[in-house]
C-alpha positions in Angstrom: 48.3 -15.8 46.9 49.6 -17.7 43.9 47.4 -20.6 44.8 44.2 -17.7 45.0 45.1 -17.1 41.5 45.5 -20.2 40.3 42.0 -21.3 42.0 40.1 -18.1 40.2 41.8 -18.6 37.1 40.5 -22.0 37.2 36.9 -20.7 38.3 37.0 -18.5 35.2 38.3 -21.1 32.8 35.5 -23.5 33.9 32.6 -20.5 33.5 34.1 -20.2 30.1 33.9 -24.2 29.2 30.4 -24.1 30.8 29.0 -20.7 28.7 30.7 -22.4 25.5 28.4 -25.9 25.9 25.7 -23.8 26.9 25.7 -21.7 23.5 26.6 -24.9 21.8 23.7 -26.6 23.2 21.5 -23.9 22.8 22.4 -23.5 18.8 21.9 -27.0 18.1 18.4 -27.3 19.9 18.0 -24.5 17.6 19.0 -26.0 14.7 17.0 -29.0 15.4 13.8 -26.9 16.1 14.4 -25.5 12.3 14.8 -28.3 10.6 11.5 -29.9 12.7 9.8 -26.8 11.8 10.5 -27.1 8.6 10.0 -30.8 7.7 6.3 -29.9 9.6 5.7 -26.3 7.2 6.4 -29.1 4.1 3.8 -31.4 5.9 1.3 -29.0 6.5 2.0 -27.5 2.8 0.8 -30.7 1.6 -1.7 -31.0 3.5 -3.5 -27.6 2.5 -3.0 -29.0 -0.8 -4.3 -32.5 -0.5 -7.9 -31.0 1.3 -8.3 -28.3 -1.8 -8.4 -31.6 -4.2 -10.5 -33.5 -1.5 -7.5 -36.0 -1.4 -6.3 -38.0 1.5 -4.5 -36.5 4.5 -1.8 -37.9 7.0 -3.6 -37.9 9.8 -0.3 -36.4 12.2 -0.6 -33.1 10.3 -4.0 -31.9 12.3 -1.1 -32.3 15.3 1.1 -29.4 13.6 1.2 -26.4 15.5 -1.4 -23.5 14.3 1.9 -21.1 13.7 3.4 -23.5 11.0 -0.2 -24.7 9.5 -0.6 -20.5 9.5 3.0 -19.9 7.3 2.0 -22.9 4.9 -1.8 -21.2 4.3 0.2 -17.7 4.2 2.8 -19.6 1.5 0.0 -21.0 -0.3 -2.0 -18.0 -0.4 0.5 -16.0 -3.0 0.8 -19.1 -5.1 -2.8 -20.2 -5.8 -5.6 -18.3 -7.3 -9.3 -18.0 -8.3 -11.7 -21.2 -6.5 -8.4 -23.1 -5.5 -7.2 -20.0 -3.1 -10.9 -19.3 -2.2 -11.2 -22.9 -1.2 -8.1 -22.9 0.8 -8.8 -19.8 3.0 -11.9 -21.7 4.0 -10.3 -24.3 5.1 -7.7 -21.7 6.9 -11.2 -20.5 8.8 -12.4 -23.6 9.3 -9.6 -24.6 11.1 -9.2 -21.5 13.1 -6.2 -20.4 12.2 -7.0 -16.2 12.5 -8.8 -16.8 16.0 -5.6 -15.9 17.5 -5.0 -12.8 15.0 -8.8 -11.7 15.8 -8.3 -11.9 19.5 -5.1 -9.8 19.2 -6.9 -7.2 17.0 -9.5 -7.4 20.1 -7.5 -7.1 23.1 -3.8 -7.2 22.7 -1.1 -4.9 23.5 -0.5 -1.9 20.4 2.2 -4.0 18.8 0.4 -7.4 18.9 -2.5 -5.7 17.2 -0.8 -3.8 14.6 0.6 -7.2 14.0 -2.6 -9.0 13.7 -3.8 -6.4 11.6 -0.2 -6.8 9.1 -1.7 -10.5 8.8 -5.6 -10.4 8.2 -4.9 -8.1 5.7 -3.7 -10.9 3.6 -6.6 -12.7 3.2 -9.9 -11.3 2.1 -12.2 -13.1 3.8 -15.6 -12.4 5.3 -14.2 -12.5 8.8 -11.4 -10.7 8.5 -12.9 -8.3 6.6 -15.5 -7.5 9.1 -12.4 -7.2 11.9 -10.6 -4.6 9.9 -13.9 -2.6 9.6 -14.6 -2.7 12.9 -11.1 -1.4 14.2 -11.5 1.1 11.7 -15.0 2.1 12.8 -14.3 2.4 16.6 -10.6 1.7 17.5 -9.2 4.4 19.9 -5.7 4.3 18.6 -5.0 6.3 15.5 -2.1 4.3 13.9 -5.0 1.1 14.1 -7.1 2.5 12.4 -5.1 4.1 10.0 -3.9 0.3 9.3 -6.9 -1.4 8.6 -8.0 1.5 6.4 -4.8 0.8 4.6 -5.7 -3.0 4.8 -9.2 -2.9 3.5 -8.2 -0.8 0.6 -6.7 -3.8 -0.8 -9.4 -5.1 -0.8 -11.8 -3.0 -2.3 -13.9 -2.4 0.9 -13.0 0.5 2.4 -16.1 2.7 3.8 -18.1 5.8 1.3 -15.4 9.0 1.1 -17.1 11.1 3.1 -17.5 8.1 6.2 -13.7 7.6 5.6 -12.8 10.8 5.6 -14.6 11.7 9.1 -13.5 8.3 10.9 -9.3 9.1 9.5 -9.8 12.4 10.5 -9.0 13.7 6.9 -10.0 17.0 7.2 -6.8 18.7 7.5 -4.1 19.1 4.6 -1.6 17.7 7.3 -2.3 13.9 6.0 -2.2 14.4 2.3 0.1 11.3 1.1 -2.2 9.4 3.3 -5.4 11.3 2.0 -3.7 10.8 -1.7 -3.4 6.6 -1.2 -6.4 6.2 0.3 -8.8 8.6 -2.4 -7.3 6.5 -4.9 -8.0 3.3 -3.5 -11.5 4.4 -3.6 -11.4 6.1 -7.1 -12.6 3.0 -9.3 -15.5 2.8 -7.1 -16.7 5.8 -5.8 -16.4 8.4 -8.6 -19.8 10.0 -8.2 -18.8 10.9 -4.3 -15.5 11.9 -5.3 -16.7 14.4 -7.5 -19.2 15.8 -5.1 -16.9 16.2 -2.3 -14.4 18.1 -4.6 -16.8 20.9 -4.9 -18.1 20.9 -1.4 -16.3 23.8 -0.4 -16.3 22.2 3.1 -14.0 19.5 1.8 -11.5 23.0 0.7 -9.0 21.9 2.7 -8.7 18.2 1.1 -9.2 19.5 -2.6 -6.1 18.6 -3.9 -6.7 15.0 -2.9 -10.0 14.2 -3.8 -8.7 16.0 -7.2 -5.5 13.8 -8.1 -8.2 10.9 -7.2 -10.4 11.6 -9.7 -7.7 10.7 -12.5 -7.8 7.0 -11.1 -11.6 6.5 -11.8 -11.3 6.2 -15.0 -14.2 8.4 -16.2 -13.8 11.0 -18.8 -16.6 12.6 -17.2 -14.6 13.4 -14.1 -12.6 16.2 -16.6 -15.3 18.7 -15.9 -14.2 18.7 -12.1 -10.2 18.5 -12.9 -10.3 21.1 -15.5 -12.2 23.6 -13.3 -9.5 22.3 -10.4 -7.0 23.5 -13.1 -8.1 27.1 -12.3 -7.9 27.3 -8.3 -6.0 29.8 -6.8 -4.2 27.1 -5.0 -0.8 25.7 -6.6 -1.6 22.3 -4.8 -5.0 21.6 -6.3 -3.6 23.0 -9.8 -0.6 20.0 -9.5 -3.1 17.5 -8.2 -5.7 18.4 -11.7 -2.6 18.0 -13.8 -1.4 14.6 -12.0 -4.9 13.7 -12.6 -5.3 14.8 -16.6 -2.3 12.8 -17.1 -3.4 9.8 -15.5 -6.8 10.0 -17.2 -4.9 10.2 -20.3 -7.4 12.5 -22.5 -6.4 14.9 -25.2 -9.4 17.1 -24.1 -7.6 18.7 -21.3 -4.9 20.0 -24.0 -5.0 23.5 -23.7 -5.4 24.2 -20.2 -2.4 21.9 -19.9 -0.4 23.8 -22.3 -1.7 26.9 -20.7 -0.2 26.0 -16.8 2.7 25.8 -18.6 3.5 29.3 -18.3 2.1 29.2 -14.4 3.5 31.3 -12.0 4.3 28.4 -9.9 7.5 26.1 -10.4 5.7 23.0 -8.8 2.8 23.1 -11.9 5.1 24.1 -14.6 7.0 21.0 -13.6 3.7 19.3 -13.2 2.3 20.5 -16.5 5.8 19.4 -18.2 5.0 15.8 -17.0 1.7 15.6 -18.2 2.3 17.5 -21.5 4.2 14.6 -21.9 2.4 11.9 -20.9 -0.5 13.4 -23.6 1.6 13.2 -26.3 1.0 17.2 -26.7 3.1 17.4 -29.7 1.8 21.6 -29.8 3.5 22.2 -26.9 7.1 21.9 -28.1 7.8 25.8 -28.5 7.0 26.2 -24.8 8.6 23.1 -23.2 11.5 24.4 -25.6 11.7 27.6 -24.0 11.4 26.0 -20.5 14.4 23.9 -21.0 16.0 27.4 -20.6 14.7 27.8 -17.4 16.8 29.2 -14.6 15.6 26.8 -12.8 17.7 23.2 -12.9 14.5 21.0 -11.7 12.5 22.4 -14.7 15.1 22.1 -16.9 15.8 18.4 -16.4 11.5 18.0 -17.1 11.9 20.1 -19.8 14.6 18.0 -21.5 12.9 15.0 -20.7 9.4 15.6 -22.2 11.5 17.0 -25.3 12.9 13.6 -25.3 9.6 12.1 -25.4 7.4 14.7 -27.2 9.8 14.6 -30.4 9.0 11.2 -31.8 5.7 11.9 -31.8 5.8 15.6 -33.6 7.6 13.3 -36.5 5.3 10.6 -36.6 2.6 13.4 -36.7 4.6 15.1 -39.5 4.6 11.7 -41.3 
């Protein structure tokens, strides 16, 4: 019995020593790999910088693994600007560094495909933009189409608003945050289309997001649609009109912004307070001071913020 116990203890101890040895070896290999990869990353970075400036390149740099070279390009792309960045991305395309991501996007598993979109959105290259556009237009997986849309938004390459609404099924109010983010991205390039859609009764469900986006067009002409939206029976649309007016920054909106300080909806009054402060509407101070005594803590808080912003403006106007 005692011999069995001793034998068992010896075997257990031997196993523990073996496990410890394996863990030590694994850690040593991991540290060695990290050190080697770090050296190769530096070498790849230097090689790309040399190629950008048409200087001689170490022949060994071509043997560095693609993932490490891609990391080097990613790091440099965040630092370089203008023609140097364009040349870097051209070299990456020439080296086929995006090919794996493009293959994953076309036929990989869903997780790999989402990772591929995240990689491709780092590079505003025609090849990457085309692959993302195809994904948005035809991929059966909604999350991938949505990821591709946000990637294209970074490059200002989204399709026209009407097409985007169709491709992402944005006609309902269920994806309000998504609508706002994408329509704002479109706004600087598609003011006319957004104005048309905001007036179109077919798009009533997304009117709030469309009106909101008009504030990001930078065009004072959009105040016509925004002012009309301020009278909309839907409080979400009235809130959107106030956000848009505040973003545009034109005091031409002052009469209806001040009127909405007395709106029946708390959220509209809160947006009106924020808008009045952004537009520096000192003439709204009496109403804002009254709202500072509101039973709603949220309205009181926003009113106090607006008062803090506007009181200096009133003294400037008096002087």
